[in-house]
Every structure is written in structure tokens, then in C-alpha cells.
N, C-alpha and C positions, 0 to 999 in steps of 0.2 A: 524883217516883220510883214514882207508883203504878204505871204500866205495866211499870216494870220490877223490882217487889216480889219477882217470882217467881223473878227471877235470883239464885242463892246464891253465886256468885264472878265475877269479871271478870279475866280472863288479863291481866298486866302484864309478864311476861317468858316468854320463850319457853325450852325445854330447853337450847338452844345458847346464850343469853344468859346463862342462868344458869351455865352449866359455865364459859364463857369468864370469867366476874365472878369466879368461885371460884379459877380456875388463875391469875388476875390478883392476886386477894388473898392465896393463897399465896405466888406469887413476890415480890409487895412484902414479906411479913412476913419471908422467907428473905433478900431482900435489904437490908432495913433492918438485921437484926440483922448481917449479914456485913460490910455496911459501917461501922455502927458500930464494930464490932470492929477494923476497919481503921483507922476515925478518929482515935482516941483510946485510949490505954492503959486508961483507968477502965472502957472497954466491952469489953476483950478478953476479957474470961470469956464472952462472947456468942457468940466463936467456937466455943466446945465444942458450940453447938447445931448447926453444920453440918460438925461433923470436926475443928476445931481452925484453929490459925492458918494453916497452909499450904493447907489445903481453901478457906479462906475465900476467900484470896487467888485460887484457882484457881477456885473456883465464883461467886464474886460476879458477875464480868462475864455469865457464861452466864445466871446467874438474871436478872440485869438486862434480858437480850436477851428471855427467855421473857416477864417482865413487859411490856416494851414492845409485844412482838408481840401479846399478850393486849389490851392496851389498845388497840393498833390495831384490832383484829377486834371489841371493843365499841363503840369509836367509829364503826365503820363501820356497826355496826347501830343505833345509838342516836343518833348524830351530827346526823340531821336534826330530832329533837324539841328540840334544844338551842339553835336560833336564837334569839334574845334580841329580844322583842317588846317594845311598849310598856308592856303590863300586866306585863311582868317588870320593869321599872324601877318601877312602880307599887308591885309587891310591895316591892321591895328597899327604897323609900323608907320604906316602913309595915313592915318587918322586926320592929320591936320589938312589933307587934300581931300577928306571924304565929303566936306561941305557943298562942294561943286559937284561932286558925283558923276563928272566927265572927263576927270584928271586920268589920263592915259596911264599912269602910273598904278591906279587902284585895279586890282584883281576884281574879275566877276565874282559876285556872291550869291551864296544860294539862298534859300528861305529868309535864313537871319545871316546878318554881317557878323564881323568879329567883336564888336562893341555890344550888341546883343546877346551874342553868346558869353562874354564875361559877365553880362549882367546878369543871365540866367543862373551861371553857377554862383555868383554872389548872394542872389536870392536865395537860393537853396540851402546855402551854408547860414544865411541870417535867419531861415525860417528853422532850420534844425535847430541852431544854438537858442532861439525865442522858444520854441517847444520843450525842449529839453530843460532849460534853466527856469521857465514858466512852471513848470510841473515842481519843480523843486521849492520855489518860492509861493506856489499856490497855497495859502494859510488854511482855508478852509477844508481843503481834502489831504494834501501831501507833504506839508512843510514839518508836522510833527515827526514824520519819521525820519528827517535828516538833521544832521549835526548844525549847530547855528553858524560854524565857520563855513560851511559849505552853502547854506542859505546866505549869507554876504557874498559869499563868491558869486553865486547864481543870481544876485540882483545887480552885480556890478555887468555881469555878462549880458543880461537881460537889456539892461540899458544901453550897452554899446551896440549889440546886435541889432537894437531898435534903430537906434542913431543911423548905423549903417542903410537899414532899411528903408528909413523915410527919405535919406539924401539919395538914394539909389531910384526909389520911385518918384521922386521929384524931379531928378534928371532925365529918368524914362519918360515922364509926361512930357517936359518940355522938349525934348528931344521930337515926339509923337507930334506935337502940336506946331513948334516953332521950324524944326529943323529938317524933319522929312514930312513936307507937306502931303497931304492925303492919307497919311497912317491913320488917323480917326476912323476914316471913311471905312477900313479894314475891320474894325472892330464895334461899328456900330451896324454897317450893312453888309460884311461878310465878304466883298469884293474889293478889286482895284481895278483901275484901267490897264490895258496893255502897256501903254506909254508910263506908269507910274512903274510896273513891274519892270519894264526894261531900262529904266534909268536907275532904280534903286537896287533891283534884286534880279540881275540878267540872267545868271546861271539859273536860279528858280524859273524865271519867265521859260527859257528854253525847256527845262525838265516839264513845266506845266503843259507847254505844247505839245513836246512830244508823248506824254502820257494821253492827252485829251486826243490826240491824231489816231494813237494806237487802239483807244478806246472806241473811236468813229469806224475805225478800218474792221474793228472786230465785230461790231454791231451790223 
């Protein structure tokens, strides 16, 4: 890190990526709350957060569409960094040691580690299932075109995919706040310190420095 000690921060996310992420996060919270309110009477009180039961039924599908579009836009921006490599499988096999981040058995990881990449694909599949099943059970517009058996199956798939999505996002949020300290800064300010990058994503740190040095020489 000697030749880069003068660097104070490293850009991790652009402004567009951060805005897309927070739109996605807000849409997810609203979709989850309205969805739970519709799922079981015990959660019906959550409907008051989006205007009541009627508004929950009206808004939930549209909020889901906003969430899906936001995820697609974010996936287009970061998807190329989520290709699983051999070092990611190595990281996953040693995941119990990942909490220390200094364990010599852990490989250097790129912009995302193996756990983050698996999460990306879980979210991708969950979002796809929610979209397809949601269209089938969207009573106001589409459900009349499908047989009742398919609608019932889609309702089950929608609930299961929603459950997986909620659990995944809870894990993602916990890791960002309590496990990898400093991750929230990347999504609020867009940058991280060289020390954070070196500790958590060393291969990405090297790539970022090489790219910066290359641009500096070109300029």
C-alpha cells in the first residue's frame, strides 16, 4: 500500500448506482410491509403504513414493479462483477473464517466476495419468481386469463419467493452493518477508505489502484 498511502478514498459506487440501490431498498420495504399485510391477518396492521388495506391491495403490485425495475438497473451496473470464480468457492468453503478477514486461508476477493455473489443470484431468482407469479395473481389486470389451479400455485410461489427475499435482505443488511463495518459508507457516500478495501476486497483494491495509475499515466 506504500505507493497509494496518499489516497484518502476509493470510489466504490457511482451516484447512479447509489440512487438505484436506495430506490430498490425503499420499494422493497414498502412491498414487504404491504405484502405481509395481505398475507396474514396477524400482519394486517402493517397496511396502515401504506394507507390501509385497500391501498395495500392497489399499491403492492406497482411497488413490486418499481422494485423489480430498480433491481434490473442495479444488476445491469454490477452484474459483471458477480461472475463466480474459483476463488469465490474457496472463500465460501472457508466462510467461517471470513469474519476475521485476516485469516491466511482466505483468498483475495474482487469487488464482491463469494457470499455476496450467491446473494446476488438468490435475489435474481427471487425477483424473477415474484414478477412472474405476481403477474398471474394480479387480479385487477391478469388473473382472469389464467386457470384457478395456476393462480393458486402462483400464490404459493409468490409467498415462498417473498419469504426467501425478506430473509436474504435481512442477512444482507446485518452483514453490511455489523459484520463488514464500513459497508454502509459505500452506499451513502460512494467511497471507502484504502484500508477498508485492502482488508475486505484486496484483489479489487489492487485492480482499482492499477486502473487509477493507468489513467494517471494516460492523462
